[in-house]
C-alpha positions in Angstrom: 3.5 -20.7 -5.2 2.3 -18.4 -2.5 3.9 -15.2 -1.2 5.3 -16.7 1.9 6.9 -19.6 0.1 8.5 -17.2 -2.4 9.9 -14.9 0.3 11.4 -17.8 2.2 13.2 -19.0 -0.9 14.9 -15.6 -1.6 18.4 -15.4 -0.1 19.5 -12.0 -1.4 18.3 -9.2 1.0 17.6 -6.6 -1.8 15.6 -9.2 -3.8 13.7 -10.0 -0.6 12.8 -6.3 -0.1 11.9 -5.9 -3.7 9.6 -8.9 -3.7 7.9 -7.7 -0.5 7.2 -4.2 -1.8 6.1 -5.6 -5.2 3.6 -7.9 -3.5 2.1 -5.4 -1.0 1.9 -2.6 -3.6 0.6 -4.9 -6.4 -2.9 -3.3 -6.6 -1.2 0.2 -7.0 1.3 -1.1 -9.6 -1.8 -2.4 -11.5 -3.4 1.0 -11.2 -6.4 -0.3 -9.3 -5.5 1.4 -6.0 -4.1 4.9 -5.7 -1.6 4.1 -3.0 -0.4 1.5 -0.6 1.1 1.9 2.9 4.0 -0.3 4.2 5.9 -0.1 7.4 9.6 -1.2 7.6 11.3 -2.0 10.9 14.5 -3.5 12.1 12.8 -6.8 12.9 13.4 -10.0 10.9 15.7 -9.1 8.0 16.0 -5.4 9.0 13.8 -4.1 6.2 14.3 -0.6 7.7 18.0 -0.6 6.8 17.4 -2.3 3.5 14.8 0.3 2.6 17.3 3.1 3.4 19.9 1.5 1.1 17.7 0.5 -1.9 14.6 2.7 -1.9 15.5 4.8 -5.0 16.4 1.8 -7.1 13.4 -0.3 -6.2 10.8 2.4 -6.5 12.1 3.4 -9.9 12.0 -0.3 -11.0 8.4 -0.6 -9.8 7.5 2.7 -11.4 6.1 4.0 -8.2 6.5 7.2 -6.2 6.9 7.2 -2.5 6.7 9.5 0.5 7.9 8.7 4.0 4.9 9.5 6.1 6.3 8.8 9.5 9.8 8.0 10.6 11.5 7.2 13.8 14.7 5.2 14.7 12.8 1.9 14.9 10.3 2.2 12.1 9.5 4.0 8.9 6.0 4.2 7.4 6.0 4.7 3.6 3.1 5.5 1.2 3.7 4.2 -2.3 1.5 5.9 -4.9 0.6 6.4 -8.5 0.5 10.2 -8.8 -2.2 10.4 -11.5 -4.5 7.9 -9.8 -4.0 9.5 -6.4 -4.8 13.0 -7.6 -7.9 11.6 -9.4 -9.0 9.9 -6.1 -8.5 13.0 -4.0 -10.2 15.1 -6.6 -13.5 13.2 -6.2 -16.0 15.8 -5.0 -17.0 14.1 -1.8 -13.4 13.2 -0.9 -12.1 16.7 -1.5 -15.1 18.2 0.4 -14.3 16.0 3.5 -10.6 16.8 3.3 -11.2 20.5 3.1 -13.5 20.3 6.1 -10.6 18.9 8.2 -8.1 21.5 7.0 -6.7 20.5 3.6 -6.4 23.4 1.2 -8.9 24.0 -1.5 -6.3 23.8 -4.2 -5.1 20.2 -4.6 -1.4 20.1 -4.8 -0.4 16.5 -4.1 2.9 17.2 -2.4 1.3 19.7 -0.1 -1.5 17.2 0.8 1.1 14.5 1.6 3.0 16.9 3.9 -0.2 17.8 5.7 -1.0 14.1 6.0 2.5 13.5 7.5 1.8 16.3 10.1 -1.4 14.6 11.1 0.5 11.3 11.6 2.7 13.1 14.2 -0.4 13.1 16.4 -2.0 9.8 15.6 -3.0 7.7 12.6 -5.4 10.1 10.9 -8.7 8.7 9.5 -8.3 10.5 6.2 -5.4 8.3 5.2 -8.1 5.9 4.1 -9.1 8.2 1.4 -5.5 8.4 0.2 -5.5 4.6 0.1 -8.6 4.4 -2.1 -11.0 3.4 0.7 -14.5 4.7 -0.1 -15.4 7.7 2.1 -18.6 5.9 3.3 -16.3 3.2 4.8 -14.0 5.8 6.3 -16.9 7.5 8.0 -18.4 4.1 9.0 -15.1 3.2 10.7 -15.1 6.5 12.6 -18.8 6.1 13.6 -18.5 2.5 14.8 -15.0 2.8 16.1 -13.8 0.0 13.9 -16.5 -2.4 15.1 -19.6 -3.9 13.5 -18.3 -4.0 10.0 -19.8 -6.1 7.2 -16.4 -7.4 6.1 -12.8 -7.0 7.2 -10.3 -7.5 4.4 -8.2 -4.8 2.8 -10.3 -2.4 4.9 -13.3 -2.6 7.1 -16.4 -2.4 5.0 -19.6 -0.6 6.2 -21.2 0.2 2.9 -21.8 -1.4 -0.4 -20.5 -4.9 0.4 -20.7 -6.4 -3.1 -18.7 -3.5 -4.6 -16.0 -4.0 -2.0 -15.8 -7.7 -2.7 -15.3 -7.0 -6.4 -12.5 -4.6 -5.5 -10.9 -7.0 -3.1 -11.0 -9.8 -5.8 -9.2 -7.4 -8.2 -6.5 -6.6 -5.6 -6.0 -10.4 -4.9 -5.6 -11.0 -8.6 -3.0 -8.3 -8.9 -1.0 -9.9 -6.1 -1.2 -13.3 -7.7 0.0 -11.9 -11.0 2.9 -10.1 -9.3 4.0 -13.3 -7.5 3.7 -15.3 -10.8 5.9 -12.8 -12.6 8.5 -12.8 -9.9 8.5 -16.6 -9.5 9.3 -17.4 -13.1 11.3 -14.5 -14.4 14.0 -12.4 -12.7 13.8 -14.3 -9.4 13.7 -17.8 -10.8 17.4 -18.3 -10.1 16.9 -17.9 -6.3 13.7 -19.9 -6.0 14.0 -23.6 -5.0 13.3 -25.9 -7.9 10.9 -28.0 -5.9 8.8 -24.9 -5.2 8.7 -24.0 -8.9 7.6 -27.5 -9.9 4.6 -27.4 -7.5 3.5 -23.9 -8.3 
């Protein structure tokens, strides 16, 4: 069963939100990616309102922390993260050196870094968010240099450097998502999944 089939089969709104977040954050849940970014809006099933109602319960169930990076009446942008892995990623010498060069403090206190990232989002989508999301610095810099064009591969991010390593990482992310969907399809959400879909999964 694929992600879209699973989501269409879920009738309960909270289950729908949970499944959506679990899928999009799967690489972070699997501790392969330091953080994941998701936007919730009032479109479709009004995920914005559902997020407001259930965010604490769902993030605790997924064992993820979250920070609302940008919020307006129509849309909220949320970064979901594994604190240990995110701190480790930001502490990598070249990453920290770049962040310090654009105004982040020398002492890495994660909550302060997230607040500063949020301030930068008030102006535009800051390039350094890629570092928070686990994108290699070389690809962040490549994106800036080529203005998002001329990449070697466009998948979870636009790749400008070390194509084979990126493919390996993307395959791991894909696997994490498949495993999440498999676990949701046949366990706690089996009651709300159409039997025909289960039989062909």
